[in-house]
mmCIF file of the C-alpha atoms, coordinates in Angstrom:
data_MODEL
# 
_entry.id   MODEL 
# 
loop_
_atom_site.group_PDB 
_atom_site.id 
_atom_site.type_symbol 
_atom_site.label_atom_id 
_atom_site.label_alt_id 
_atom_site.label_comp_id 
_atom_site.label_asym_id 
_atom_site.label_entity_id 
_atom_site.label_seq_id 
_atom_site.pdbx_PDB_ins_code 
_atom_site.Cartn_x 
_atom_site.Cartn_y 
_atom_site.Cartn_z 
_atom_site.occupancy 
_atom_site.B_iso_or_equiv 
_atom_site.pdbx_formal_charge 
_atom_site.auth_seq_id 
_atom_site.auth_comp_id 
_atom_site.auth_asym_id 
_atom_site.auth_atom_id 
_atom_site.pdbx_PDB_model_num 
ATOM 1   C CA . ARG A 1 1   ? 323.228 79.472  -81.493 1.00 0.00 ? 1   ARG A CA 1 
ATOM 2   C CA . HIS A 1 2   ? 320.929 82.466  -81.518 1.00 0.00 ? 2   HIS A CA 1 
ATOM 3   C CA . GLY A 1 3   ? 319.349 84.401  -78.668 1.00 0.00 ? 3   GLY A CA 1 
ATOM 4   C CA . ILE A 1 4   ? 316.946 87.303  -78.635 1.00 0.00 ? 4   ILE A CA 1 
ATOM 5   C CA . PHE A 1 5   ? 315.399 89.626  -76.055 1.00 0.00 ? 5   PHE A CA 1 
ATOM 6   C CA . SER A 1 6   ? 311.719 90.116  -76.864 1.00 0.00 ? 6   SER A CA 1 
ATOM 7   C CA . VAL A 1 7   ? 308.610 91.887  -75.624 1.00 0.00 ? 7   VAL A CA 1 
ATOM 8   C CA . PHE A 1 8   ? 305.425 89.809  -75.606 1.00 0.00 ? 8   PHE A CA 1 
ATOM 9   C CA . PHE A 1 9   ? 301.767 90.673  -75.152 1.00 0.00 ? 9   PHE A CA 1 
ATOM 10  C CA . ARG A 1 10  ? 298.919 88.402  -74.133 1.00 0.00 ? 10  ARG A CA 1 
ATOM 11  C CA . GLY A 1 11  ? 295.178 88.918  -73.974 1.00 0.00 ? 11  GLY A CA 1 
ATOM 12  C CA . GLU A 1 12  ? 294.364 87.575  -70.534 1.00 0.00 ? 12  GLU A CA 1 
ATOM 13  C CA . ASP A 1 13  ? 293.934 88.976  -67.059 1.00 0.00 ? 13  ASP A CA 1 
ATOM 14  C CA . PRO A 1 14  ? 297.223 89.487  -65.183 1.00 0.00 ? 14  PRO A CA 1 
ATOM 15  C CA . ASP A 1 15  ? 297.973 87.605  -61.988 1.00 0.00 ? 15  ASP A CA 1 
ATOM 16  C CA . ALA A 1 16  ? 300.958 86.979  -59.715 1.00 0.00 ? 16  ALA A CA 1 
ATOM 17  C CA . THR A 1 17  ? 302.830 85.067  -62.429 1.00 0.00 ? 17  THR A CA 1 
ATOM 18  C CA . HIS A 1 18  ? 301.375 86.480  -65.673 1.00 0.00 ? 18  HIS A CA 1 
ATOM 19  C CA . LEU A 1 19  ? 301.674 89.962  -67.123 1.00 0.00 ? 19  LEU A CA 1 
ATOM 20  C CA . ASN A 1 20  ? 299.815 91.352  -70.137 1.00 0.00 ? 20  ASN A CA 1 
ATOM 21  C CA . GLN A 1 21  ? 303.159 92.721  -71.339 1.00 0.00 ? 21  GLN A CA 1 
ATOM 22  C CA . PHE A 1 22  ? 306.288 90.829  -70.391 1.00 0.00 ? 22  PHE A CA 1 
ATOM 23  C CA . TYR A 1 23  ? 309.912 90.427  -71.389 1.00 0.00 ? 23  TYR A CA 1 
ATOM 24  C CA . HIS A 1 24  ? 311.474 87.200  -72.558 1.00 0.00 ? 24  HIS A CA 1 
ATOM 25  C CA . VAL A 1 25  ? 314.971 85.932  -73.353 1.00 0.00 ? 25  VAL A CA 1 
ATOM 26  C CA . GLU A 1 26  ? 314.693 83.347  -76.135 1.00 0.00 ? 26  GLU A CA 1 
ATOM 27  C CA . CYS A 1 27  ? 317.259 80.928  -77.521 1.00 0.00 ? 27  CYS A CA 1 
ATOM 28  C CA . GLU A 1 28  ? 317.052 78.539  -80.499 1.00 0.00 ? 28  GLU A CA 1 
ATOM 29  C CA . LEU A 1 29  ? 320.026 76.296  -81.100 1.00 0.00 ? 29  LEU A CA 1 
ATOM 30  C CA . LEU A 1 30  ? 321.314 73.150  -82.740 1.00 0.00 ? 30  LEU A CA 1 
ATOM 31  C CA . GLY A 1 31  ? 321.259 70.058  -80.593 1.00 0.00 ? 31  GLY A CA 1 
ATOM 32  C CA . ASP A 1 32  ? 318.960 68.013  -78.427 1.00 0.00 ? 32  ASP A CA 1 
ATOM 33  C CA . MET A 1 33  ? 317.164 68.783  -75.180 1.00 0.00 ? 33  MET A CA 1 
ATOM 34  C CA . GLU A 1 34  ? 320.147 67.807  -73.044 1.00 0.00 ? 34  GLU A CA 1 
ATOM 35  C CA . HIS A 1 35  ? 322.333 70.330  -74.838 1.00 0.00 ? 35  HIS A CA 1 
ATOM 36  C CA . ALA A 1 36  ? 319.692 73.048  -74.530 1.00 0.00 ? 36  ALA A CA 1 
ATOM 37  C CA . MET A 1 37  ? 319.309 72.442  -70.794 1.00 0.00 ? 37  MET A CA 1 
ATOM 38  C CA . GLY A 1 38  ? 323.056 72.835  -70.352 1.00 0.00 ? 38  GLY A CA 1 
ATOM 39  C CA . ILE A 1 39  ? 323.031 76.115  -72.290 1.00 0.00 ? 39  ILE A CA 1 
ATOM 40  C CA . ALA A 1 40  ? 320.074 77.394  -70.263 1.00 0.00 ? 40  ALA A CA 1 
ATOM 41  C CA . GLU A 1 41  ? 321.769 76.521  -66.977 1.00 0.00 ? 41  GLU A CA 1 
ATOM 42  C CA . GLY A 1 42  ? 324.955 78.213  -68.130 1.00 0.00 ? 42  GLY A CA 1 
ATOM 43  C CA . PHE A 1 43  ? 322.986 81.341  -69.027 1.00 0.00 ? 43  PHE A CA 1 
ATOM 44  C CA . VAL A 1 44  ? 321.267 81.413  -65.620 1.00 0.00 ? 44  VAL A CA 1 
ATOM 45  C CA . ALA A 1 45  ? 324.622 80.936  -63.878 1.00 0.00 ? 45  ALA A CA 1 
ATOM 46  C CA . HIS A 1 46  ? 326.246 83.738  -65.885 1.00 0.00 ? 46  HIS A CA 1 
ATOM 47  C CA . MET A 1 47  ? 323.309 86.117  -65.363 1.00 0.00 ? 47  MET A CA 1 
ATOM 48  C CA . THR A 1 48  ? 323.257 85.432  -61.641 1.00 0.00 ? 48  THR A CA 1 
ATOM 49  C CA . GLN A 1 49  ? 327.010 85.878  -61.267 1.00 0.00 ? 49  GLN A CA 1 
ATOM 50  C CA . GLU A 1 50  ? 326.819 89.239  -63.068 1.00 0.00 ? 50  GLU A CA 1 
ATOM 51  C CA . MET A 1 51  ? 323.851 90.359  -60.975 1.00 0.00 ? 51  MET A CA 1 
ATOM 52  C CA . LEU A 1 52  ? 325.723 89.443  -57.816 1.00 0.00 ? 52  LEU A CA 1 
ATOM 53  C CA . LYS A 1 53  ? 328.859 91.223  -59.011 1.00 0.00 ? 53  LYS A CA 1 
ATOM 54  C CA . LYS A 1 54  ? 327.128 94.439  -60.098 1.00 0.00 ? 54  LYS A CA 1 
ATOM 55  C CA . HIS A 1 55  ? 324.025 94.669  -57.898 1.00 0.00 ? 55  HIS A CA 1 
ATOM 56  C CA . SER A 1 56  ? 324.719 92.784  -54.674 1.00 0.00 ? 56  SER A CA 1 
ATOM 57  C CA . THR A 1 57  ? 323.974 95.868  -52.552 1.00 0.00 ? 57  THR A CA 1 
ATOM 58  C CA . LEU A 1 58  ? 320.595 96.378  -54.234 1.00 0.00 ? 58  LEU A CA 1 
ATOM 59  C CA . ILE A 1 59  ? 319.714 92.694  -53.854 1.00 0.00 ? 59  ILE A CA 1 
ATOM 60  C CA . LEU A 1 60  ? 320.773 92.663  -50.208 1.00 0.00 ? 60  LEU A CA 1 
ATOM 61  C CA . ASN A 1 61  ? 318.916 95.878  -49.385 1.00 0.00 ? 61  ASN A CA 1 
ATOM 62  C CA . THR A 1 62  ? 315.773 94.519  -51.058 1.00 0.00 ? 62  THR A CA 1 
ATOM 63  C CA . THR A 1 63  ? 315.794 90.953  -49.752 1.00 0.00 ? 63  THR A CA 1 
ATOM 64  C CA . GLY A 1 64  ? 317.937 91.141  -46.612 1.00 0.00 ? 64  GLY A CA 1 
ATOM 65  C CA . THR A 1 65  ? 319.940 88.136  -47.802 1.00 0.00 ? 65  THR A CA 1 
ATOM 66  C CA . LEU A 1 66  ? 322.108 86.816  -50.609 1.00 0.00 ? 66  LEU A CA 1 
ATOM 67  C CA . SER A 1 67  ? 321.785 83.180  -49.559 1.00 0.00 ? 67  SER A CA 1 
ATOM 68  C CA . HIS A 1 68  ? 319.402 82.213  -52.383 1.00 0.00 ? 68  HIS A CA 1 
ATOM 69  C CA . VAL A 1 69  ? 321.824 83.649  -54.958 1.00 0.00 ? 69  VAL A CA 1 
ATOM 70  C CA . HIS A 1 70  ? 324.825 81.830  -53.505 1.00 0.00 ? 70  HIS A CA 1 
ATOM 71  C CA . ASP A 1 71  ? 322.827 78.599  -53.181 1.00 0.00 ? 71  ASP A CA 1 
ATOM 72  C CA . LEU A 1 72  ? 321.884 78.606  -56.873 1.00 0.00 ? 72  LEU A CA 1 
ATOM 73  C CA . LEU A 1 73  ? 325.418 79.422  -57.985 1.00 0.00 ? 73  LEU A CA 1 
ATOM 74  C CA . LYS A 1 74  ? 326.737 76.593  -55.829 1.00 0.00 ? 74  LYS A CA 1 
ATOM 75  C CA . LYS A 1 75  ? 324.293 74.174  -57.474 1.00 0.00 ? 75  LYS A CA 1 
ATOM 76  C CA . LEU A 1 76  ? 325.546 75.265  -60.918 1.00 0.00 ? 76  LEU A CA 1 
ATOM 77  C CA . GLU A 1 77  ? 329.228 75.545  -59.972 1.00 0.00 ? 77  GLU A CA 1 
ATOM 78  C CA . GLY A 1 78  ? 331.636 73.957  -62.421 1.00 0.00 ? 78  GLY A CA 1 
ATOM 79  C CA . GLY A 1 79  ? 328.925 73.215  -64.976 1.00 0.00 ? 79  GLY A CA 1 
ATOM 80  C CA . LYS A 1 80  ? 326.906 71.011  -62.642 1.00 0.00 ? 80  LYS A CA 1 
ATOM 81  C CA . SER A 1 81  ? 323.281 70.324  -63.569 1.00 0.00 ? 81  SER A CA 1 
ATOM 82  C CA . LEU A 1 82  ? 320.215 71.161  -61.535 1.00 0.00 ? 82  LEU A CA 1 
ATOM 83  C CA . PRO A 1 83  ? 318.023 68.271  -60.306 1.00 0.00 ? 83  PRO A CA 1 
ATOM 84  C CA . ARG A 1 84  ? 315.318 66.905  -62.587 1.00 0.00 ? 84  ARG A CA 1 
ATOM 85  C CA . VAL A 1 85  ? 312.013 65.144  -62.037 1.00 0.00 ? 85  VAL A CA 1 
ATOM 86  C CA . THR A 1 86  ? 309.482 63.909  -64.593 1.00 0.00 ? 86  THR A CA 1 
ATOM 87  C CA . LEU A 1 87  ? 305.835 64.901  -64.341 1.00 0.00 ? 87  LEU A CA 1 
ATOM 88  C CA . GLU A 1 88  ? 304.907 61.257  -63.703 1.00 0.00 ? 88  GLU A CA 1 
ATOM 89  C CA . HIS A 1 89  ? 307.251 61.107  -60.702 1.00 0.00 ? 89  HIS A CA 1 
ATOM 90  C CA . ALA A 1 90  ? 306.310 64.577  -59.474 1.00 0.00 ? 90  ALA A CA 1 
ATOM 91  C CA . ILE A 1 91  ? 302.550 64.007  -59.252 1.00 0.00 ? 91  ILE A CA 1 
ATOM 92  C CA . PRO A 1 92  ? 302.760 61.356  -56.482 1.00 0.00 ? 92  PRO A CA 1 
ATOM 93  C CA . MET A 1 93  ? 304.886 63.811  -54.448 1.00 0.00 ? 93  MET A CA 1 
ATOM 94  C CA . MET A 1 94  ? 302.062 66.330  -54.276 1.00 0.00 ? 94  MET A CA 1 
ATOM 95  C CA . PRO A 1 95  ? 300.470 66.688  -50.812 1.00 0.00 ? 95  PRO A CA 1 
ATOM 96  C CA . SER A 1 96  ? 296.997 67.704  -52.011 1.00 0.00 ? 96  SER A CA 1 
ATOM 97  C CA . SER A 1 97  ? 294.732 67.554  -55.050 1.00 0.00 ? 97  SER A CA 1 
ATOM 98  C CA . ASP A 1 98  ? 294.993 71.300  -55.721 1.00 0.00 ? 98  ASP A CA 1 
ATOM 99  C CA . CYS A 1 99  ? 298.626 70.815  -56.727 1.00 0.00 ? 99  CYS A CA 1 
ATOM 100 C CA . VAL A 1 100 ? 297.630 69.051  -59.962 1.00 0.00 ? 100 VAL A CA 1 
ATOM 101 C CA . GLU A 1 101 ? 295.022 69.932  -62.584 1.00 0.00 ? 101 GLU A CA 1 
ATOM 102 C CA . TRP A 1 102 ? 293.902 68.983  -66.077 1.00 0.00 ? 102 TRP A CA 1 
ATOM 103 C CA . VAL A 1 103 ? 295.508 71.014  -68.848 1.00 0.00 ? 103 VAL A CA 1 
ATOM 104 C CA . LEU A 1 104 ? 291.960 71.694  -70.085 1.00 0.00 ? 104 LEU A CA 1 
ATOM 105 C CA . GLU A 1 105 ? 289.294 71.384  -67.418 1.00 0.00 ? 105 GLU A CA 1 
ATOM 106 C CA . GLY A 1 106 ? 286.942 68.464  -68.009 1.00 0.00 ? 106 GLY A CA 1 
ATOM 107 C CA . GLN A 1 107 ? 289.049 67.088  -70.882 1.00 0.00 ? 107 GLN A CA 1 
ATOM 108 C CA . PRO A 1 108 ? 291.470 64.518  -69.418 1.00 0.00 ? 108 PRO A CA 1 
ATOM 109 C CA . GLN A 1 109 ? 292.686 63.476  -72.875 1.00 0.00 ? 109 GLN A CA 1 
ATOM 110 C CA . PHE A 1 110 ? 294.885 66.591  -72.893 1.00 0.00 ? 110 PHE A CA 1 
ATOM 111 C CA . GLY A 1 111 ? 296.736 65.413  -69.793 1.00 0.00 ? 111 GLY A CA 1 
ATOM 112 C CA . ARG A 1 112 ? 297.735 66.920  -66.472 1.00 0.00 ? 112 ARG A CA 1 
ATOM 113 C CA . LYS A 1 113 ? 299.965 69.682  -65.234 1.00 0.00 ? 113 LYS A CA 1 
ATOM 114 C CA . LEU A 1 114 ? 301.136 71.039  -61.911 1.00 0.00 ? 114 LEU A CA 1 
ATOM 115 C CA . THR A 1 115 ? 299.448 74.144  -60.543 1.00 0.00 ? 115 THR A CA 1 
ATOM 116 C CA . ARG A 1 116 ? 301.562 77.003  -59.217 1.00 0.00 ? 116 ARG A CA 1 
ATOM 117 C CA . LYS A 1 117 ? 301.094 75.478  -55.773 1.00 0.00 ? 117 LYS A CA 1 
ATOM 118 C CA . GLY A 1 118 ? 302.429 72.177  -57.081 1.00 0.00 ? 118 GLY A CA 1 
ATOM 119 C CA . GLU A 1 119 ? 305.419 73.894  -58.652 1.00 0.00 ? 119 GLU A CA 1 
ATOM 120 C CA . LYS A 1 120 ? 306.217 75.570  -55.338 1.00 0.00 ? 120 LYS A CA 1 
ATOM 121 C CA . VAL A 1 121 ? 306.030 72.199  -53.588 1.00 0.00 ? 121 VAL A CA 1 
ATOM 122 C CA . LEU A 1 122 ? 308.727 70.897  -55.944 1.00 0.00 ? 122 LEU A CA 1 
ATOM 123 C CA . ILE A 1 123 ? 310.852 74.031  -55.555 1.00 0.00 ? 123 ILE A CA 1 
ATOM 124 C CA . GLU A 1 124 ? 310.816 73.595  -51.792 1.00 0.00 ? 124 GLU A CA 1 
ATOM 125 C CA . LYS A 1 125 ? 311.468 69.851  -51.992 1.00 0.00 ? 125 LYS A CA 1 
ATOM 126 C CA . TYR A 1 126 ? 314.497 70.393  -54.227 1.00 0.00 ? 126 TYR A CA 1 
ATOM 127 C CA . ARG A 1 127 ? 315.725 73.365  -52.198 1.00 0.00 ? 127 ARG A CA 1 
ATOM 128 C CA . GLY A 1 128 ? 315.296 76.196  -54.611 1.00 0.00 ? 128 GLY A CA 1 
ATOM 129 C CA . ALA A 1 129 ? 315.432 74.974  -58.218 1.00 0.00 ? 129 ALA A CA 1 
ATOM 130 C CA . VAL A 1 130 ? 314.410 71.918  -60.244 1.00 0.00 ? 130 VAL A CA 1 
ATOM 131 C CA . TRP A 1 131 ? 313.659 70.939  -63.831 1.00 0.00 ? 131 TRP A CA 1 
ATOM 132 C CA . LEU A 1 132 ? 310.190 69.436  -64.356 1.00 0.00 ? 132 LEU A CA 1 
ATOM 133 C CA . THR A 1 133 ? 310.402 67.220  -67.465 1.00 0.00 ? 133 THR A CA 1 
ATOM 134 C CA . GLU A 1 134 ? 308.403 65.001  -69.824 1.00 0.00 ? 134 GLU A CA 1 
ATOM 135 C CA . MET A 1 135 ? 305.015 66.728  -69.781 1.00 0.00 ? 135 MET A CA 1 
ATOM 136 C CA . ASP A 1 136 ? 301.915 65.131  -71.319 1.00 0.00 ? 136 ASP A CA 1 
ATOM 137 C CA . HIS A 1 137 ? 302.314 65.831  -75.032 1.00 0.00 ? 137 HIS A CA 1 
ATOM 138 C CA . LEU A 1 138 ? 298.814 67.125  -75.738 1.00 0.00 ? 138 LEU A CA 1 
ATOM 139 C CA . GLY A 1 139 ? 299.393 69.656  -72.974 1.00 0.00 ? 139 GLY A CA 1 
ATOM 140 C CA . VAL A 1 140 ? 302.332 71.318  -74.752 1.00 0.00 ? 140 VAL A CA 1 
ATOM 141 C CA . PRO A 1 141 ? 302.727 72.859  -78.244 1.00 0.00 ? 141 PRO A CA 1 
ATOM 142 C CA . PHE A 1 142 ? 302.788 70.363  -81.144 1.00 0.00 ? 142 PHE A CA 1 
ATOM 143 C CA . TYR A 1 143 ? 306.352 71.267  -82.131 1.00 0.00 ? 143 TYR A CA 1 
ATOM 144 C CA . GLN A 1 144 ? 307.906 69.599  -79.072 1.00 0.00 ? 144 GLN A CA 1 
ATOM 145 C CA . ALA A 1 145 ? 309.487 66.233  -79.891 1.00 0.00 ? 145 ALA A CA 1 
ATOM 146 C CA . TYR A 1 146 ? 308.156 62.959  -78.520 1.00 0.00 ? 146 TYR A CA 1 
ATOM 147 C CA . VAL A 1 147 ? 310.013 61.077  -75.810 1.00 0.00 ? 147 VAL A CA 1 
ATOM 148 C CA . ASP A 1 148 ? 308.793 57.899  -77.516 1.00 0.00 ? 148 ASP A CA 1 
ATOM 149 C CA . SER A 1 149 ? 307.359 58.305  -81.021 1.00 0.00 ? 149 SER A CA 1 
ATOM 150 C CA . SER A 1 150 ? 305.584 54.942  -80.801 1.00 0.00 ? 150 SER A CA 1 
ATOM 151 C CA . CYS A 1 151 ? 303.276 55.916  -77.923 1.00 0.00 ? 151 CYS A CA 1 
ATOM 152 C CA . ARG A 1 152 ? 303.428 59.735  -78.364 1.00 0.00 ? 152 ARG A CA 1 
ATOM 153 C CA . SER A 1 153 ? 302.326 60.393  -74.790 1.00 0.00 ? 153 SER A CA 1 
ATOM 154 C CA . LYS A 1 154 ? 305.244 62.443  -73.407 1.00 0.00 ? 154 LYS A CA 1 
ATOM 155 C CA . ALA A 1 155 ? 307.140 65.462  -74.690 1.00 0.00 ? 155 ALA A CA 1 
ATOM 156 C CA . LYS A 1 156 ? 310.853 66.188  -74.723 1.00 0.00 ? 156 LYS A CA 1 
ATOM 157 C CA . ALA A 1 157 ? 310.153 69.344  -72.764 1.00 0.00 ? 157 ALA A CA 1 
ATOM 158 C CA . ALA A 1 158 ? 311.287 70.828  -69.461 1.00 0.00 ? 158 ALA A CA 1 
ATOM 159 C CA . ASP A 1 159 ? 310.346 73.739  -67.219 1.00 0.00 ? 159 ASP A CA 1 
ATOM 160 C CA . LEU A 1 160 ? 312.891 75.235  -64.851 1.00 0.00 ? 160 LEU A CA 1 
ATOM 161 C CA . LEU A 1 161 ? 311.019 75.887  -61.607 1.00 0.00 ? 161 LEU A CA 1 
ATOM 162 C CA . LEU A 1 162 ? 312.515 78.775  -59.669 1.00 0.00 ? 162 LEU A CA 1 
ATOM 163 C CA . GLY A 1 163 ? 311.044 81.493  -57.464 1.00 0.00 ? 163 GLY A CA 1 
ATOM 164 C CA . LEU A 1 164 ? 307.407 81.996  -58.550 1.00 0.00 ? 164 LEU A CA 1 
ATOM 165 C CA . GLY A 1 165 ? 307.396 78.716  -60.487 1.00 0.00 ? 165 GLY A CA 1 
ATOM 166 C CA . GLU A 1 166 ? 308.132 78.076  -64.157 1.00 0.00 ? 166 GLU A CA 1 
ATOM 167 C CA . THR A 1 167 ? 310.859 80.557  -65.125 1.00 0.00 ? 167 THR A CA 1 
ATOM 168 C CA . ILE A 1 168 ? 312.289 78.823  -68.206 1.00 0.00 ? 168 ILE A CA 1 
ATOM 169 C CA . GLY A 1 169 ? 310.299 76.748  -70.675 1.00 0.00 ? 169 GLY A CA 1 
ATOM 170 C CA . LEU A 1 170 ? 312.381 74.456  -72.906 1.00 0.00 ? 170 LEU A CA 1 
ATOM 171 C CA . GLY A 1 171 ? 311.887 71.777  -75.515 1.00 0.00 ? 171 GLY A CA 1 
ATOM 172 C CA . GLU A 1 172 ? 313.446 69.714  -78.293 1.00 0.00 ? 172 GLU A CA 1 
ATOM 173 C CA . ARG A 1 173 ? 311.854 70.119  -81.736 1.00 0.00 ? 173 ARG A CA 1 
ATOM 174 C CA . HIS A 1 174 ? 310.783 67.564  -84.348 1.00 0.00 ? 174 HIS A CA 1 
ATOM 175 C CA . SER A 1 175 ? 313.673 67.076  -86.755 1.00 0.00 ? 175 SER A CA 1 
ATOM 176 C CA . THR A 1 176 ? 311.894 65.915  -89.952 1.00 0.00 ? 176 THR A CA 1 
ATOM 177 C CA . PRO A 1 177 ? 308.816 67.093  -91.899 1.00 0.00 ? 177 PRO A CA 1 
ATOM 178 C CA . GLU A 1 178 ? 307.141 63.715  -91.330 1.00 0.00 ? 178 GLU A CA 1 
ATOM 179 C CA . MET A 1 179 ? 307.471 64.140  -87.549 1.00 0.00 ? 179 MET A CA 1 
ATOM 180 C CA . VAL A 1 180 ? 305.979 67.633  -87.763 1.00 0.00 ? 180 VAL A CA 1 
ATOM 181 C CA . GLN A 1 181 ? 303.032 66.367  -89.828 1.00 0.00 ? 181 GLN A CA 1 
ATOM 182 C CA . GLU A 1 182 ? 302.442 63.494  -87.401 1.00 0.00 ? 182 GLU A CA 1 
ATOM 183 C CA . ALA A 1 183 ? 302.405 65.895  -84.444 1.00 0.00 ? 183 ALA A CA 1 
ATOM 184 C CA . LEU A 1 184 ? 300.055 68.334  -86.192 1.00 0.00 ? 184 LEU A CA 1 
ATOM 185 C CA . LYS A 1 185 ? 297.614 65.499  -86.815 1.00 0.00 ? 185 LYS A CA 1 
ATOM 186 C CA . HIS A 1 186 ? 297.974 64.274  -83.226 1.00 0.00 ? 186 HIS A CA 1 
ATOM 187 C CA . HIS A 1 187 ? 297.160 67.766  -81.915 1.00 0.00 ? 187 HIS A CA 1 
ATOM 188 C CA . ALA A 1 188 ? 294.372 68.320  -84.444 1.00 0.00 ? 188 ALA A CA 1 
ATOM 189 C CA . VAL A 1 189 ? 296.116 71.431  -85.776 1.00 0.00 ? 189 VAL A CA 1 
ATOM 190 C CA . PRO A 1 190 ? 295.439 72.273  -89.476 1.00 0.00 ? 190 PRO A CA 1 
ATOM 191 C CA . GLU A 1 191 ? 298.527 71.509  -91.539 1.00 0.00 ? 191 GLU A CA 1 
ATOM 192 C CA . ASP A 1 192 ? 297.899 74.477  -93.851 1.00 0.00 ? 192 ASP A CA 1 
ATOM 193 C CA . SER A 1 193 ? 298.744 76.871  -91.024 1.00 0.00 ? 193 SER A CA 1 
ATOM 194 C CA . TYR A 1 194 ? 302.245 75.421  -90.724 1.00 0.00 ? 194 TYR A CA 1 
ATOM 195 C CA . LYS A 1 195 ? 303.298 74.689  -94.313 1.00 0.00 ? 195 LYS A CA 1 
ATOM 196 C CA . TRP A 1 196 ? 306.250 77.046  -93.843 1.00 0.00 ? 196 TRP A CA 1 
ATOM 197 C CA . TYR A 1 197 ? 307.412 75.010  -90.838 1.00 0.00 ? 197 TYR A CA 1 
ATOM 198 C CA . ILE A 1 198 ? 307.079 71.711  -92.705 1.00 0.00 ? 198 ILE A CA 1 
ATOM 199 C CA . ASN A 1 199 ? 308.968 73.174  -95.682 1.00 0.00 ? 199 ASN A CA 1 
ATOM 200 C CA . MET A 1 200 ? 311.735 74.368  -93.407 1.00 0.00 ? 200 MET A CA 1 
ATOM 201 C CA . ARG A 1 201 ? 312.259 70.824  -92.155 1.00 0.00 ? 201 ARG A CA 1 
ATOM 202 C CA . GLN A 1 202 ? 312.145 69.501  -95.730 1.00 0.00 ? 202 GLN A CA 1 
ATOM 203 C CA . VAL A 1 203 ? 314.923 71.848  -96.853 1.00 0.00 ? 203 VAL A CA 1 
ATOM 204 C CA . ILE A 1 204 ? 317.231 71.019  -93.941 1.00 0.00 ? 204 ILE A CA 1 
ATOM 205 C CA . PRO A 1 205 ? 316.181 68.349  -91.417 1.00 0.00 ? 205 PRO A CA 1 
ATOM 206 C CA . LEU A 1 206 ? 317.872 69.403  -88.193 1.00 0.00 ? 206 LEU A CA 1 
ATOM 207 C CA . SER A 1 207 ? 317.945 68.438  -84.553 1.00 0.00 ? 207 SER A CA 1 
ATOM 208 C CA . THR A 1 208 ? 317.165 71.710  -82.763 1.00 0.00 ? 208 THR A CA 1 
ATOM 209 C CA . SER A 1 209 ? 315.931 72.851  -79.371 1.00 0.00 ? 209 SER A CA 1 
ATOM 210 C CA . GLY A 1 210 ? 314.806 76.100  -77.845 1.00 0.00 ? 210 GLY A CA 1 
ATOM 211 C CA . TRP A 1 211 ? 314.015 77.790  -74.584 1.00 0.00 ? 211 TRP A CA 1 
ATOM 212 C CA . GLY A 1 212 ? 312.666 81.041  -73.216 1.00 0.00 ? 212 GLY A CA 1 
ATOM 213 C CA . MET A 1 213 ? 313.164 82.713  -69.849 1.00 0.00 ? 213 MET A CA 1 
ATOM 214 C CA . GLY A 1 214 ? 310.633 85.096  -68.340 1.00 0.00 ? 214 GLY A CA 1 
ATOM 215 C CA . THR A 1 215 ? 312.739 88.090  -67.336 1.00 0.00 ? 215 THR A CA 1 
ATOM 216 C CA . GLU A 1 216 ? 310.325 89.427  -64.705 1.00 0.00 ? 216 GLU A CA 1 
ATOM 217 C CA . ARG A 1 217 ? 310.015 85.982  -63.137 1.00 0.00 ? 217 ARG A CA 1 
ATOM 218 C CA . TYR A 1 218 ? 313.789 85.671  -62.894 1.00 0.00 ? 218 TYR A CA 1 
ATOM 219 C CA . LEU A 1 219 ? 314.027 89.144  -61.317 1.00 0.00 ? 219 LEU A CA 1 
ATOM 220 C CA . CYS A 1 220 ? 311.243 88.263  -58.885 1.00 0.00 ? 220 CYS A CA 1 
ATOM 221 C CA . TRP A 1 221 ? 313.342 85.292  -57.754 1.00 0.00 ? 221 TRP A CA 1 
ATOM 222 C CA . LEU A 1 222 ? 316.481 87.428  -57.575 1.00 0.00 ? 222 LEU A CA 1 
ATOM 223 C CA . LEU A 1 223 ? 314.745 90.080  -55.445 1.00 0.00 ? 223 LEU A CA 1 
ATOM 224 C CA . GLN A 1 224 ? 312.575 87.515  -53.612 1.00 0.00 ? 224 GLN A CA 1 
ATOM 225 C CA . HIS A 1 225 ? 309.317 89.120  -54.710 1.00 0.00 ? 225 HIS A CA 1 
ATOM 226 C CA . SER A 1 226 ? 306.095 87.088  -54.683 1.00 0.00 ? 226 SER A CA 1 
ATOM 227 C CA . ASP A 1 227 ? 303.957 88.941  -57.233 1.00 0.00 ? 227 ASP A CA 1 
ATOM 228 C CA . ASN A 1 228 ? 304.912 89.701  -60.834 1.00 0.00 ? 228 ASN A CA 1 
ATOM 229 C CA . VAL A 1 229 ? 302.256 92.406  -61.262 1.00 0.00 ? 229 VAL A CA 1 
ATOM 230 C CA . VAL A 1 230 ? 303.196 94.333  -58.103 1.00 0.00 ? 230 VAL A CA 1 
ATOM 231 C CA . PHE A 1 231 ? 306.888 93.947  -58.976 1.00 0.00 ? 231 PHE A CA 1 
ATOM 232 C CA . PHE A 1 232 ? 306.338 95.310  -62.498 1.00 0.00 ? 232 PHE A CA 1 
ATOM 233 C CA . HIS A 1 233 ? 304.496 98.404  -61.209 1.00 0.00 ? 233 HIS A CA 1 
ATOM 234 C CA . PHE A 1 234 ? 307.195 98.909  -58.571 1.00 0.00 ? 234 PHE A CA 1 
ATOM 235 C CA . CYS A 1 235 ? 309.866 98.930  -61.324 1.00 0.00 ? 235 CYS A CA 1 
ATOM 236 C CA . ILE A 1 236 ? 307.896 101.469 -63.383 1.00 0.00 ? 236 ILE A CA 1 
ATOM 237 C CA . LEU A 1 237 ? 307.495 103.790 -60.407 1.00 0.00 ? 237 LEU A CA 1 
# 
């Protein structure tokens, strides 16, 4: 099990949930998606307990309440799991069309995803936190495993929706070189760009999973802030 704290940069305009420079906690580990989800939940529980222990006054002074912190810890108490809903089951729950969109506008073959509004609908419905699972495979990176390799439509992937929306992105990886090559072809990604990845699976075929947590998004939930950009500038000042 390996974890790392990283700084990332992206070349797009910032908005309430995206920063040009952001911080990420990443974890790659042996095991399937179920195992990874348990590790991620344990990490969130531990982080939240420590934040409550060391910074409860700051949180209370900023938000006026600790109820959201206690509610999440209660949901995770004793190793309990957070609720889960697949994308297919989530879409019919949406109250309006602006809660769902195509992954690539005008190209339905790449599948659908929830908008930030749709994610917030689920967060409210599940009272604070929920895993959204089994996204359309062409809407996620090729390296996520298939739920069913015969139809290849859904990914063994999950997003933890909390606060602003997606706070943790998680997925199980392909375990063999043949699976990697099949997925690259499915996603129309040149195999030459990922020879190192195919070779890695040839040397040691492994069942692995990984996840990453957006640090600013977690802190926005903790301090009940609604805008990542404003929050980031507030922290700098």
